[in-house]
All heavy atoms as a GROMACS GRO file, in nm:
protein
  588
    1GLY      N    1   0.081  -0.121   0.000
    1GLY     CA    2   0.000   0.000   0.000
    1GLY      C    3   0.084   0.125   0.000
    1GLY      O    4   0.206   0.120   0.011
    2GLY      N    5   0.015   0.236  -0.007
    2GLY     CA    6   0.083   0.364  -0.008
    2GLY      C    7   0.112   0.414   0.132
    2GLY      O    8   0.081   0.350   0.232
    3LEU      N    9   0.171   0.530   0.138
    3LEU     CA   10   0.201   0.595   0.266
    3LEU      C   11   0.072   0.644   0.332
    3LEU      O   12  -0.032   0.657   0.266
    3LEU     CB   13   0.294   0.714   0.241
    3LEU     CG   14   0.431   0.682   0.182
    3LEU    CD1   15   0.498   0.810   0.133
    3LEU    CD2   16   0.517   0.613   0.286
    4ASP      N   17   0.079   0.678   0.460
    4ASP     CA   18  -0.035   0.734   0.531
    4ASP      C   19  -0.045   0.884   0.512
    4ASP      O   20  -0.133   0.948   0.569
    4ASP     CB   21  -0.024   0.702   0.681
    4ASP     CG   22  -0.044   0.554   0.710
    4ASP    OD1   23  -0.110   0.485   0.629
    4ASP    OD2   24   0.008   0.507   0.812
    5VAL      N   25   0.047   0.941   0.436
    5VAL     CA   26   0.047   1.086   0.408
    5VAL      C   27   0.058   1.106   0.257
    5VAL      O   28   0.097   1.016   0.184
    5VAL     CB   29   0.164   1.158   0.480
    5VAL    CG1   30   0.148   1.153   0.630
    5VAL    CG2   31   0.299   1.101   0.437
    6TYR      N   32   0.021   1.226   0.213
    6TYR     CA   33   0.031   1.263   0.072
    6TYR      C   34   0.135   1.371   0.057
    6TYR      O   35   0.158   1.450   0.149
    6TYR     CB   36  -0.104   1.315   0.020
    6TYR     CG   37  -0.204   1.203   0.001
    6TYR    CD1   38  -0.280   1.158   0.107
    6TYR    CD2   39  -0.219   1.143  -0.123
    6TYR    CE1   40  -0.370   1.054   0.090
    6TYR    CE2   41  -0.309   1.039  -0.141
    6TYR     CZ   42  -0.384   0.996  -0.035
    6TYR     OH   43  -0.473   0.893  -0.052
    7TYR      N   44   0.198   1.375  -0.059
    7TYR     CA   45   0.298   1.478  -0.086
    7TYR      C   46   0.286   1.522  -0.232
    7TYR      O   47   0.236   1.448  -0.316
    7TYR     CB   48   0.440   1.427  -0.055
    7TYR     CG   49   0.483   1.305  -0.134
    7TYR    CD1   50   0.549   1.320  -0.257
    7TYR    CD2   51   0.458   1.176  -0.088
    7TYR    CE1   52   0.589   1.209  -0.330
    7TYR    CE2   53   0.499   1.065  -0.160
    7TYR     CZ   54   0.563   1.083  -0.281
    7TYR     OH   55   0.602   0.973  -0.354
    8PRO      N   56   0.330   1.646  -0.263
    8PRO     CA   57   0.321   1.697  -0.400
    8PRO      C   58   0.411   1.618  -0.495
    8PRO      O   59   0.523   1.581  -0.459
    8PRO     CB   60   0.370   1.842  -0.391
    8PRO     CG   61   0.380   1.874  -0.247
    8PRO     CD   62   0.387   1.746  -0.172
    9ASP      N   63   0.362   1.593  -0.614
    9ASP     CA   64   0.438   1.522  -0.718
    9ASP      C   65   0.520   1.623  -0.797
    9ASP      O   66   0.479   1.671  -0.901
    9ASP     CB   67   0.341   1.447  -0.809
    9ASP     CG   68   0.412   1.371  -0.920
    9ASP    OD1   69   0.536   1.362  -0.917
    9ASP    OD2   70   0.342   1.321  -1.010
   10TYR      N   71   0.637   1.656  -0.744
   10TYR     CA   72   0.723   1.756  -0.808
   10TYR      C   73   0.788   1.705  -0.936
   10TYR      O   74   0.851   1.780  -1.008
   10TYR     CB   75   0.831   1.805  -0.712
   10TYR     CG   76   0.781   1.888  -0.596
   10TYR    CD1   77   0.852   1.894  -0.478
   10TYR    CD2   78   0.664   1.960  -0.605
   10TYR    CE1   79   0.809   1.971  -0.370
   10TYR    CE2   80   0.619   2.036  -0.498
   10TYR     CZ   81   0.692   2.041  -0.381
   10TYR     OH   82   0.648   2.117  -0.277
   11ASP      N   83   0.775   1.576  -0.967
   11ASP     CA   84   0.835   1.521  -1.088
   11ASP      C   85   0.746   1.543  -1.211
   11ASP      O   86   0.787   1.514  -1.323
   11ASP     CB   87   0.862   1.371  -1.070
   11ASP     CG   88   0.964   1.346  -0.961
   11ASP    OD1   89   1.053   1.431  -0.942
   11ASP    OD2   90   0.955   1.241  -0.896
   12THR      N   91   0.625   1.594  -1.189
   12THR     CA   92   0.531   1.622  -1.298
   12THR      C   93   0.515   1.772  -1.310
   12THR      O   94   0.524   1.844  -1.210
   12THR     CB   95   0.394   1.556  -1.266
   12THR    OG1   96   0.415   1.415  -1.250
   12THR    CG2   97   0.294   1.579  -1.377
   13ALA      N   98   0.493   1.822  -1.432
   13ALA     CA   99   0.474   1.966  -1.453
   13ALA      C  100   0.363   2.018  -1.360
   13ALA      O  101   0.260   1.951  -1.343
   13ALA     CB  102   0.438   1.993  -1.599
   14TRP      N  103   0.381   2.137  -1.302
   14TRP     CA  104   0.292   2.191  -1.200
   14TRP      C  105   0.146   2.193  -1.247
   14TRP      O  106   0.056   2.159  -1.171
   14TRP     CB  107   0.338   2.332  -1.160
   14TRP     CG  108   0.274   2.381  -1.035
   14TRP    CD1  109   0.310   2.349  -0.907
   14TRP    CD2  110   0.165   2.472  -1.023
   14TRP    NE1  111   0.228   2.414  -0.818
   14TRP    CE2  112   0.140   2.491  -0.886
   14TRP    CE3  113   0.085   2.539  -1.116
   14TRP    CZ2  114   0.038   2.574  -0.839
   14TRP    CZ3  115  -0.016   2.622  -1.069
   14TRP    CH2  116  -0.038   2.639  -0.932
   15ALA      N  117   0.121   2.232  -1.371
   15ALA     CA  118  -0.016   2.243  -1.421
   15ALA      C  119  -0.085   2.107  -1.434
   15ALA      O  120  -0.207   2.100  -1.441
   15ALA     CB  121  -0.018   2.315  -1.555
   16GLU      N  122  -0.006   2.000  -1.436
   16GLU     CA  123  -0.061   1.865  -1.454
   16GLU      C  124  -0.046   1.779  -1.329
   16GLU      O  125  -0.097   1.666  -1.324
   16GLU     CB  126   0.012   1.795  -1.570
   16GLU     CG  127   0.001   1.868  -1.701
   16GLU     CD  128   0.102   1.817  -1.803
   16GLU    OE1  129   0.169   1.715  -1.776
   16GLU    OE2  130   0.114   1.881  -1.908
   17ALA      N  131   0.023   1.830  -1.229
   17ALA     CA  132   0.060   1.749  -1.113
   17ALA      C  133  -0.053   1.739  -1.011
   17ALA      O  134  -0.148   1.817  -1.011
   17ALA     CB  135   0.184   1.807  -1.048
   18GLY      N  136  -0.035   1.643  -0.925
   18GLY     CA  137  -0.127   1.623  -0.814
   18GLY      C  138  -0.049   1.576  -0.693
   18GLY      O  139   0.073   1.589  -0.688
   19CYS      N  140  -0.121   1.518  -0.599
   19CYS     CA  141  -0.059   1.470  -0.477
   19CYS      C  142  -0.065   1.318  -0.475
   19CYS      O  143  -0.165   1.259  -0.515
   19CYS     CB  144  -0.130   1.528  -0.356
   19CYS     SG  145  -0.105   1.706  -0.342
   20ILE      N  146   0.043   1.258  -0.431
   20ILE     CA  147   0.052   1.112  -0.431
   20ILE      C  148   0.098   1.062  -0.294
   20ILE      O  149   0.147   1.140  -0.212
   20ILE     CB  150   0.149   1.064  -0.542
   20ILE    CG1  151   0.285   1.132  -0.529
   20ILE    CG2  152   0.090   1.089  -0.679
   20ILE    CD1  153   0.388   1.086  -0.632
   21ASN      N  154   0.079   0.933  -0.271
   21ASN     CA  155   0.126   0.873  -0.147
   21ASN      C  156   0.209   0.748  -0.176
   21ASN      O  157   0.207   0.651  -0.102
   21ASN     CB  158   0.009   0.841  -0.054
   21ASN     CG  159  -0.083   0.734  -0.110
   21ASN    OD1  160  -0.080   0.702  -0.228
   21ASN    ND2  161  -0.167   0.678  -0.025
   22THR      N  162   0.284   0.755  -0.286
   22THR     CA  163   0.366   0.643  -0.331
   22THR      C  164   0.495   0.633  -0.249
   22THR      O  165   0.557   0.735  -0.218
   22THR     CB  166   0.402   0.663  -0.480
   22THR    OG1  167   0.281   0.686  -0.552
   22THR    CG2  168   0.472   0.543  -0.536
   23ARG      N  169   0.532   0.511  -0.213
   23ARG     CA  170   0.660   0.488  -0.144
   23ARG      C  171   0.773   0.490  -0.245
   23ARG      O  172   0.751   0.451  -0.358
   23ARG     CB  173   0.658   0.353  -0.073
   23ARG     CG  174   0.560   0.347   0.040
   23ARG     CD  175   0.560   0.207   0.102
   23ARG     NE  176   0.454   0.193   0.198
   23ARG     CZ  177   0.464   0.228   0.327
   23ARG    NH1  178   0.578   0.277   0.372
   23ARG    NH2  179   0.362   0.213   0.409
   24PRO      N  180   0.892   0.529  -0.211
   24PRO     CA  181   0.930   0.592  -0.084
   24PRO      C  182   0.903   0.742  -0.088
   24PRO      O  183   0.897   0.803  -0.195
   24PRO     CB  184   1.080   0.565  -0.077
   24PRO     CG  185   1.124   0.566  -0.221
   24PRO     CD  186   1.008   0.505  -0.298
   25LEU      N  187   0.887   0.800   0.028
   25LEU     CA  188   0.867   0.944   0.040
   25LEU      C  189   0.999   1.014   0.009
   25LEU      O  190   1.099   0.989   0.076
   25LEU     CB  191   0.822   0.980   0.182
   25LEU     CG  192   0.812   1.128   0.217
   25LEU    CD1  193   0.706   1.196   0.132
   25LEU    CD2  194   0.781   1.146   0.364
   26PRO      N  195   1.001   1.099  -0.095
   26PRO     CA  196   1.126   1.171  -0.126
   26PRO      C  197   1.167   1.264  -0.013
   26PRO      O  198   1.082   1.327   0.051
   26PRO     CB  199   1.090   1.251  -0.252
   26PRO     CG  200   0.969   1.184  -0.308
   26PRO     CD  201   0.895   1.128  -0.191
   27SER      N  202   1.293   1.274   0.010
   27SER     CA  203   1.347   1.359   0.116
   27SER      C  204   1.312   1.505   0.091
   27SER      O  205   1.320   1.554  -0.022
   27SER     CB  206   1.499   1.342   0.121
   27SER     OG  207   1.554   1.427   0.217
   28GLY      N  208   1.270   1.574   0.197
   28GLY     CA  209   1.246   1.717   0.189
   28GLY      C  210   1.108   1.758   0.139
   28GLY      O  211   1.079   1.876   0.130
   29ARG      N  212   1.022   1.664   0.103
   29ARG     CA  213   0.888   1.700   0.054
   29ARG      C  214   0.797   1.732   0.172
   29ARG      O  215   0.801   1.664   0.274
   29ARG     CB  216   0.824   1.584  -0.024
   29ARG     CG  217   0.896   1.544  -0.149
   29ARG     CD  218   0.861   1.632  -0.268
   29ARG     NE  219   0.947   1.598  -0.380
   29ARG     CZ  220   0.910   1.520  -0.480
   29ARG    NH1  221   0.790   1.471  -0.487
   29ARG    NH2  222   0.995   1.493  -0.577
   30PRO      N  223   0.712   1.834   0.157
   30PRO     CA  224   0.611   1.857   0.261
   30PRO      C  225   0.510   1.743   0.256
   30PRO      O  226   0.485   1.685   0.149
   30PRO     CB  227   0.547   1.989   0.219
   30PRO     CG  228   0.572   2.000   0.072
   30PRO     CD  229   0.701   1.928   0.046
   31THR      N  230   0.453   1.707   0.369
   31THR     CA  231   0.353   1.602   0.373
   31THR      C  232   0.222   1.656   0.430
   31THR      O  233   0.221   1.752   0.507
   31THR     CB  234   0.399   1.482   0.458
   31THR    OG1  235   0.426   1.525   0.590
   31THR    CG2  236   0.522   1.417   0.397
   32TYR      N  237   0.114   1.595   0.388
   32TYR     CA  238  -0.019   1.637   0.429
   32TYR      C  239  -0.098   1.513   0.471
   32TYR      O  240  -0.077   1.404   0.419
   32TYR     CB  241  -0.090   1.707   0.313
   32TYR     CG  242  -0.018   1.831   0.266
   32TYR    CD1  243   0.082   1.822   0.170
   32TYR    CD2  244  -0.049   1.956   0.317
   32TYR    CE1  245   0.150   1.936   0.127
   32TYR    CE2  246   0.018   2.069   0.275
   32TYR     CZ  247   0.117   2.059   0.180
   32TYR     OH  248   0.183   2.171   0.136
   33SER      N  249  -0.193   1.532   0.562
   33SER     CA  250  -0.269   1.420   0.617
   33SER      C  251  -0.371   1.361   0.519
   33SER      O  252  -0.414   1.249   0.535
   33SER     CB  253  -0.341   1.463   0.745
   33SER     OG  254  -0.430   1.570   0.716
   34SER      N  255  -0.409   1.440   0.418
   34SER     CA  256  -0.506   1.391   0.320
   34SER      C  257  -0.470   1.445   0.182
   34SER      O  258  -0.395   1.541   0.169
   34SER     CB  259  -0.648   1.435   0.357
   34SER     OG  260  -0.661   1.575   0.345
   35GLN      N  261  -0.529   1.383   0.080
   35GLN     CA  262  -0.503   1.425  -0.057
   35GLN      C  263  -0.556   1.566  -0.082
   35GLN      O  264  -0.491   1.649  -0.145
   35GLN     CB  265  -0.564   1.325  -0.154
   35GLN     CG  266  -0.520   1.342  -0.297
   35GLN     CD  267  -0.571   1.230  -0.387
   35GLN    OE1  268  -0.651   1.146  -0.345
   35GLN    NE2  269  -0.524   1.228  -0.510
   36ILE      N  270  -0.675   1.596  -0.029
   36ILE     CA  271  -0.732   1.730  -0.053
   36ILE      C  272  -0.652   1.836   0.023
   36ILE      O  273  -0.632   1.946  -0.029
   36ILE     CB  274  -0.882   1.736  -0.018
   36ILE    CG1  275  -0.941   1.866  -0.072
   36ILE    CG2  276  -0.907   1.719   0.130
   36ILE    CD1  277  -1.091   1.867  -0.080
   37ALA      N  278  -0.602   1.803   0.141
   37ALA     CA  279  -0.518   1.900   0.214
   37ALA      C  280  -0.390   1.928   0.136
   37ALA      O  281  -0.344   2.043   0.130
   37ALA     CB  282  -0.484   1.845   0.353
   38CYS      N  283  -0.336   1.827   0.072
   38CYS     CA  284  -0.216   1.844  -0.010
   38CYS      C  285  -0.247   1.933  -0.131
   38CYS      O  286  -0.171   2.025  -0.162
   38CYS     CB  287  -0.164   1.709  -0.054
   38CYS     SG  288  -0.016   1.716  -0.157
   39CYS      N  289  -0.358   1.907  -0.199
   39CYS     CA  290  -0.396   1.991  -0.314
   39CYS      C  291  -0.413   2.136  -0.272
   39CYS      O  292  -0.364   2.227  -0.339
   39CYS     CB  293  -0.527   1.942  -0.376
   39CYS     SG  294  -0.511   1.790  -0.472
   40ASN      N  295  -0.482   2.159  -0.160
   40ASN     CA  296  -0.505   2.295  -0.112
   40ASN      C  297  -0.375   2.362  -0.069
   40ASN      O  298  -0.358   2.482  -0.087
   40ASN     CB  299  -0.604   2.295   0.004
   40ASN     CG  300  -0.745   2.265  -0.042
   40ASN    OD1  301  -0.780   2.285  -0.157
   40ASN    ND2  302  -0.826   2.212   0.049
   41GLY      N  303  -0.282   2.285  -0.014
   41GLY     CA  304  -0.157   2.343   0.034
   41GLY      C  305  -0.053   2.361  -0.074
   41GLY      O  306   0.017   2.461  -0.078
   42ALA      N  307  -0.040   2.264  -0.164
   42ALA     CA  308   0.069   2.266  -0.261
   42ALA      C  309   0.027   2.318  -0.399
   42ALA      O  310   0.110   2.364  -0.475
   42ALA     CB  311   0.129   2.126  -0.275
   43TYR      N  312  -0.102   2.307  -0.430
   43TYR     CA  313  -0.147   2.344  -0.565
   43TYR      C  314  -0.266   2.440  -0.560
   43TYR      O  315  -0.356   2.435  -0.645
   43TYR     CB  316  -0.184   2.217  -0.644
   43TYR     CG  317  -0.066   2.127  -0.667
   43TYR    CD1  318  -0.048   2.012  -0.592
   43TYR    CD2  319   0.029   2.157  -0.764
   43TYR    CE1  320   0.062   1.928  -0.612
   43TYR    CE2  321   0.140   2.076  -0.785
   43TYR     CZ  322   0.154   1.962  -0.709
   43TYR     OH  323   0.263   1.881  -0.729
   44ALA      N  324  -0.268   2.527  -0.461
   44ALA     CA  325  -0.383   2.617  -0.440
   44ALA      C  326  -0.412   2.706  -0.560
   44ALA      O  327  -0.527   2.733  -0.591
   44ALA     CB  328  -0.360   2.702  -0.316
   45GLY      N  329  -0.311   2.750  -0.633
   45GLY     CA  330  -0.332   2.839  -0.746
   45GLY      C  331  -0.340   2.769  -0.880
   45GLY      O  332  -0.337   2.833  -0.985
   46GLN      N  333  -0.351   2.638  -0.879
   46GLN     CA  334  -0.349   2.559  -1.003
   46GLN      C  335  -0.482   2.576  -1.077
   46GLN      O  336  -0.585   2.524  -1.037
   46GLN     CB  337  -0.326   2.412  -0.968
   46GLN     CG  338  -0.304   2.324  -1.088
   46GLN     CD  339  -0.291   2.178  -1.045
   46GLN    OE1  340  -0.378   2.126  -0.978
   46GLN    NE2  341  -0.183   2.114  -1.084
   47THR      N  342  -0.480   2.651  -1.187
   47THR     CA  343  -0.604   2.680  -1.261
   47THR      C  344  -0.654   2.561  -1.341
   47THR      O  345  -0.772   2.553  -1.373
   47THR     CB  346  -0.585   2.800  -1.356
   47THR    OG1  347  -0.475   2.773  -1.442
   47THR    CG2  348  -0.559   2.927  -1.277
   48SER      N  349  -0.567   2.465  -1.372
   48SER     CA  350  -0.609   2.348  -1.450
   48SER      C  351  -0.700   2.256  -1.369
   48SER      O  352  -0.778   2.180  -1.426
   48SER     CB  353  -0.488   2.270  -1.497
   48SER     OG  354  -0.419   2.214  -1.384
   49GLY      N  355  -0.688   2.262  -1.237
   49GLY     CA  356  -0.767   2.174  -1.151
   49GLY      C  357  -0.719   2.030  -1.152
   49GLY      O  358  -0.788   1.940  -1.107
   50ALA      N  359  -0.598   2.007  -1.204
   50ALA     CA  360  -0.547   1.870  -1.217
   50ALA      C  361  -0.539   1.798  -1.083
   50ALA      O  362  -0.578   1.681  -1.073
   50ALA     CB  363  -0.410   1.872  -1.284
   51CYS      N  364  -0.492   1.865  -0.981
   51CYS     CA  365  -0.478   1.800  -0.851
   51CYS      C  366  -0.615   1.758  -0.796
   51CYS      O  367  -0.634   1.644  -0.757
   51CYS     CB  368  -0.406   1.892  -0.753
   51CYS     SG  369  -0.357   1.808  -0.599
   52LEU      N  370  -0.708   1.851  -0.795
   52LEU     CA  371  -0.841   1.820  -0.742
   52LEU      C  372  -0.912   1.713  -0.825
   52LEU      O  373  -0.989   1.633  -0.771
   52LEU     CB  374  -0.927   1.946  -0.736
   52LEU     CG  375  -0.882   2.051  -0.634
   52LEU    CD1  376  -0.969   2.176  -0.644
   52LEU    CD2  377  -0.885   1.995  -0.493
   53SER      N  378  -0.884   1.708  -0.955
   53SER     CA  379  -0.951   1.609  -1.040
   53SER      C  380  -0.905   1.467  -1.009
   53SER      O  381  -0.970   1.371  -1.048
   53SER     CB  382  -0.927   1.640  -1.188
   53SER     OG  383  -0.794   1.609  -1.224
   54GLN      N  384  -0.793   1.453  -0.937
   54GLN     CA  385  -0.741   1.321  -0.902
   54GLN      C  386  -0.800   1.268  -0.772
   54GLN      O  387  -0.771   1.154  -0.733
   54GLN     CB  388  -0.588   1.327  -0.893
   54GLN     CG  389  -0.522   1.359  -1.024
   54GLN     CD  390  -0.374   1.386  -1.010
   54GLN    OE1  391  -0.311   1.348  -0.912
   54GLN    NE2  392  -0.316   1.453  -1.109
   55LEU      N  393  -0.882   1.348  -0.704
   55LEU     CA  394  -0.944   1.303  -0.580
   55LEU      C  395  -1.042   1.190  -0.608
   55LEU      O  396  -1.100   1.183  -0.718
   55LEU     CB  397  -1.019   1.418  -0.513
   55LEU     CG  398  -0.934   1.534  -0.459
   55LEU    CD1  399  -1.023   1.649  -0.417
   55LEU    CD2  400  -0.851   1.487  -0.342
   56PRO      N  401  -1.066   1.101  -0.510
   56PRO     CA  402  -1.162   0.993  -0.531
   56PRO      C  403  -1.302   1.044  -0.568
   56PRO      O  404  -1.371   0.984  -0.649
   56PRO     CB  405  -1.165   0.922  -0.396
   56PRO     CG  406  -1.036   0.956  -0.331
   56PRO     CD  407  -1.000   1.094  -0.382
   57SER      N  408  -1.344   1.156  -0.509
   57SER     CA  409  -1.472   1.219  -0.542
   57SER      C  410  -1.445   1.365  -0.574
   57SER      O  411  -1.466   1.453  -0.491
   57SER     CB  412  -1.570   1.210  -0.424
   57SER     OG  413  -1.598   1.076  -0.394
   58PRO      N  414  -1.394   1.393  -0.696
   58PRO     CA  415  -1.354   1.530  -0.728
   58PRO      C  416  -1.472   1.625  -0.733
   58PRO      O  417  -1.584   1.585  -0.765
   58PRO     CB  418  -1.290   1.517  -0.866
   58PRO     CG  419  -1.345   1.391  -0.924
   58PRO     CD  420  -1.375   1.301  -0.808
   59PRO      N  421  -1.448   1.752  -0.696
   59PRO     CA  422  -1.555   1.852  -0.706
   59PRO      C  423  -1.590   1.876  -0.852
   59PRO      O  424  -1.511   1.849  -0.942
   59PRO     CB  425  -1.494   1.977  -0.643
   59PRO     CG  426  -1.347   1.955  -0.648
   59PRO     CD  427  -1.324   1.807  -0.647
   60THR      N  428  -1.709   1.924  -0.875
   60THR     CA  429  -1.755   1.949  -1.011
   60THR      C  430  -1.799   2.094  -1.026
   60THR      O  431  -1.839   2.156  -0.928
   60THR     CB  432  -1.870   1.853  -1.048
   60THR    OG1  433  -1.918   1.888  -1.177
   60THR    CG2  434  -1.984   1.860  -0.949
   61MET      N  435  -1.792   2.145  -1.146
   61MET     CA  436  -1.838   2.282  -1.172
   61MET      C  437  -1.990   2.287  -1.186
   61MET      O  438  -2.050   2.392  -1.182
   61MET     CB  439  -1.772   2.337  -1.300
   61MET     CG  440  -1.622   2.354  -1.289
   61MET     SD  441  -1.570   2.461  -1.154
   61MET     CE  442  -1.624   2.619  -1.217
   62SER      N  443  -2.054   2.172  -1.205
   62SER     CA  444  -2.200   2.169  -1.220
   62SER      C  445  -2.257   2.060  -1.130
   62SER      O  446  -2.289   1.950  -1.175
   62SER     CB  447  -2.238   2.143  -1.365
   62SER     OG  448  -2.175   2.026  -1.411
   63PRO      N  449  -2.264   2.088  -1.000
   63PRO     CA  450  -2.312   1.987  -0.906
   63PRO      C  451  -2.457   1.947  -0.935
   63PRO      O  452  -2.536   2.026  -0.986
   63PRO     CB  453  -2.300   2.055  -0.770
   63PRO     CG  454  -2.288   2.199  -0.797
   63PRO     CD  455  -2.233   2.214  -0.936
   64THR      N  456  -2.488   1.825  -0.903
   64THR     CA  457  -2.625   1.777  -0.922
   64THR      C  458  -2.701   1.788  -0.792
   64THR      O  459  -2.644   1.779  -0.683
   64THR     CB  460  -2.624   1.630  -0.969
   64THR    OG1  461  -2.550   1.554  -0.873
   64THR    CG2  462  -2.560   1.616  -1.106
   65GLU      N  463  -2.830   1.806  -0.803
   65GLU     CA  464  -2.913   1.816  -0.683
   65GLU      C  465  -2.927   1.679  -0.619
   65GLU      O  466  -2.937   1.579  -0.687
   65GLU     CB  467  -3.051   1.870  -0.720
   65GLU     CG  468  -3.051   2.015  -0.762
   65GLU     CD  469  -3.192   2.067  -0.788
   65GLU    OE1  470  -3.284   2.027  -0.716
   65GLU    OE2  471  -3.207   2.145  -0.881
   66SER      N  472  -2.928   1.678  -0.489
   66SER     CA  473  -2.947   1.552  -0.418
   66SER      C  474  -3.067   1.562  -0.325
   66SER      O  475  -3.074   1.496  -0.224
   66SER     CB  476  -2.821   1.515  -0.340
   66SER     OG  477  -2.792   1.615  -0.245
   67GLY      N  478  -3.159   1.650  -0.358
   67GLY     CA  479  -3.276   1.670  -0.272
   67GLY      C  480  -3.255   1.789  -0.182
   67GLY      O  481  -3.149   1.847  -0.176
   68GLY      N  482  -3.358   1.826  -0.111
   68GLY     CA  483  -3.348   1.940  -0.022
   68GLY      C  484  -3.392   2.068  -0.091
   68GLY      O  485  -3.443   2.066  -0.203
   69LEU      N  486  -3.371   2.178  -0.023
   69LEU     CA  487  -3.413   2.307  -0.074
   69LEU      C  488  -3.322   2.355  -0.186
   69LEU      O  489  -3.207   2.315  -0.196
   69LEU     CB  490  -3.412   2.410   0.038
   69LEU     CG  491  -3.506   2.382   0.156
   69LEU    CD1  492  -3.484   2.484   0.265
   69LEU    CD2  493  -3.650   2.384   0.109
   70ASP      N  494  -3.374   2.444  -0.268
   70ASP     CA  495  -3.294   2.507  -0.374
   70ASP      C  496  -3.235   2.640  -0.328
   70ASP      O  497  -3.189   2.717  -0.408
   70ASP     CB  498  -3.381   2.531  -0.498
   70ASP     CG  499  -3.419   2.400  -0.567
   70ASP    OD1  500  -3.342   2.303  -0.555
   70ASP    OD2  501  -3.524   2.396  -0.632
   71VAL      N  502  -3.243   2.668  -0.200
   71VAL     CA  503  -3.192   2.793  -0.145
   71VAL      C  504  -3.105   2.762  -0.023
   71VAL      O  505  -3.113   2.653   0.033
   71VAL     CB  506  -3.307   2.888  -0.104
   71VAL    CG1  507  -3.388   2.928  -0.225
   71VAL    CG2  508  -3.395   2.825   0.002
   72TYR      N  509  -3.026   2.860   0.016
   72TYR     CA  510  -2.947   2.850   0.138
   72TYR      C  511  -2.996   2.955   0.235
   72TYR      O  512  -3.046   3.061   0.195
   72TYR     CB  513  -2.798   2.874   0.109
   72TYR     CG  514  -2.736   2.764   0.028
   72TYR    CD1  515  -2.731   2.769  -0.109
   72TYR    CD2  516  -2.684   2.652   0.091
   72TYR    CE1  517  -2.676   2.666  -0.184
   72TYR    CE2  518  -2.628   2.549   0.019
   72TYR     CZ  519  -2.625   2.556  -0.119
   72TYR     OH  520  -2.570   2.456  -0.192
   73TYR      N  521  -2.984   2.928   0.362
   73TYR     CA  522  -3.024   3.024   0.465
   73TYR      C  523  -2.928   3.012   0.583
   73TYR      O  524  -2.859   2.912   0.600
   73TYR     CB  525  -3.169   3.000   0.509
   73TYR     CG  526  -3.194   2.861   0.562
   73TYR    CD1  527  -3.184   2.836   0.698
   73TYR    CD2  528  -3.226   2.756   0.478
   73TYR    CE1  529  -3.203   2.707   0.749
   73TYR    CE2  530  -3.247   2.628   0.526
   73TYR     CZ  531  -3.236   2.604   0.662
   73TYR     OH  532  -3.256   2.479   0.712
   74ALA      N  533  -2.927   3.117   0.665
   74ALA     CA  534  -2.837   3.123   0.779
   74ALA      C  535  -2.879   3.022   0.885
   74ALA      O  536  -2.998   3.008   0.914
   74ALA     CB  537  -2.835   3.263   0.837
   75ASP      N  538  -2.781   2.956   0.943
   75ASP     CA  539  -2.806   2.865   1.056
   75ASP      C  540  -2.783   2.946   1.182
   75ASP      O  541  -2.675   2.950   1.237
   75ASP     CB  542  -2.712   2.746   1.048
   75ASP     CG  543  -2.731   2.650   1.165
   75ASP    OD1  544  -2.822   2.673   1.249
   75ASP    OD2  545  -2.654   2.554   1.174
   76GLU      N  546  -2.885   3.013   1.227
   76GLU     CA  547  -2.871   3.106   1.340
   76GLU      C  548  -2.869   3.035   1.473
   76GLU      O  549  -2.850   3.098   1.577
   76GLU     CB  550  -2.983   3.210   1.333
   76GLU     CG  551  -2.972   3.295   1.206
   76GLU     CD  552  -3.084   3.397   1.190
   76GLU    OE1  553  -3.176   3.398   1.272
   76GLU    OE2  554  -3.074   3.477   1.095
   77ASP      N  555  -2.888   2.904   1.476
   77ASP     CA  556  -2.884   2.829   1.600
   77ASP      C  557  -2.744   2.783   1.637
   77ASP      O  558  -2.720   2.733   1.746
   77ASP     CB  559  -2.974   2.704   1.591
   77ASP     CG  560  -3.121   2.742   1.575
   77ASP    OD1  561  -3.161   2.848   1.627
   77ASP    OD2  562  -3.193   2.664   1.511
   78THR      N  563  -2.650   2.800   1.544
   78THR     CA  564  -2.511   2.758   1.567
   78THR      C  565  -2.422   2.879   1.589
   78THR      O  566  -2.434   2.978   1.517
   78THR     CB  567  -2.460   2.678   1.444
   78THR    OG1  568  -2.547   2.568   1.422
   78THR    CG2  569  -2.319   2.627   1.468
   79ALA      N  570  -2.337   2.871   1.691
   79ALA     CA  571  -2.246   2.982   1.720
   79ALA      C  572  -2.147   2.999   1.605
   79ALA      O  573  -2.114   2.904   1.537
   79ALA     CB  574  -2.169   2.954   1.850
   80TRP      N  575  -2.099   3.122   1.587
   80TRP     CA  576  -2.002   3.150   1.482
   80TRP      C  577  -1.881   3.067   1.505
   80TRP      O  578  -1.804   3.034   1.431
   80TRP     CB  579  -1.963   3.299   1.481
   80TRP     CG  580  -2.067   3.384   1.420
   80TRP    CD1  581  -2.201   3.374   1.433
   80TRP    CD2  582  -2.045   3.496   1.335
   80TRP    NE1  583  -2.263   3.472   1.363
   80TRP    CE2  584  -2.172   3.547   1.301
   80TRP    CE3  585  -1.932   3.556   1.283
   80TRP    CZ2  586  -2.187   3.658   1.220
   80TRP    CZ3  587  -1.947   3.666   1.203
   80TRP    CH2  588  -2.076   3.716   1.170
   0.00000   0.00000   0.00000
């Protein structure tokens, strides 16, 4: 299996790269507890979306409805 942490794939061009947990962990790479944390930390400005597209359940630009209301409202019962 892979490592318990994810790290940026610096061997791939930045616009196409993502985060991996392949052994062995290269020396000096930052590590993150999850794949999405790695994408947010290492590829936050990546306009191609390559890193996020590699997630098991990647976000979409056109989400589908799963029931519920078509509006959002404030949850005033929860503290800030």
